[in-house]
C-alpha positions, 0 to 999 in steps of 0.5 A: 500489464500488471500495475505496482501496488502503489498504483493499485493503492492510489484508488483509496487517495481522496476518499471522503471515507476515513480507514486504514487503506486511506490512511496507508494510500495517503502515507505512501503517496506522501513517502517519497522513497516508498518503492513505488514501482515494485509488485513484490510482497517482500520488498514492500513489507520489508519497507513498511516493517522498517518505516511503519507509518502507523499501528496497525499499517502492517496488517492492512498491507497484508489484507490489502496485498492479497486483494491486489494480487487477487484483482491484478492477476 
């Protein structure tokens, strides 16, 4: 069963290294209205476009979503 993008991203929380992946994962964890069950690129991308948490978050999302799709297939 394919996990949601949110669950995929939780692997980056708690990392000692800082980076866009950790920053986005931490923000997603704290953002209560984030669509946590979604696998849909369009739904997630649209949400981030309207609630972008930091500069470069959309670029980080695009890169991470591509990796997510490769790993979850």
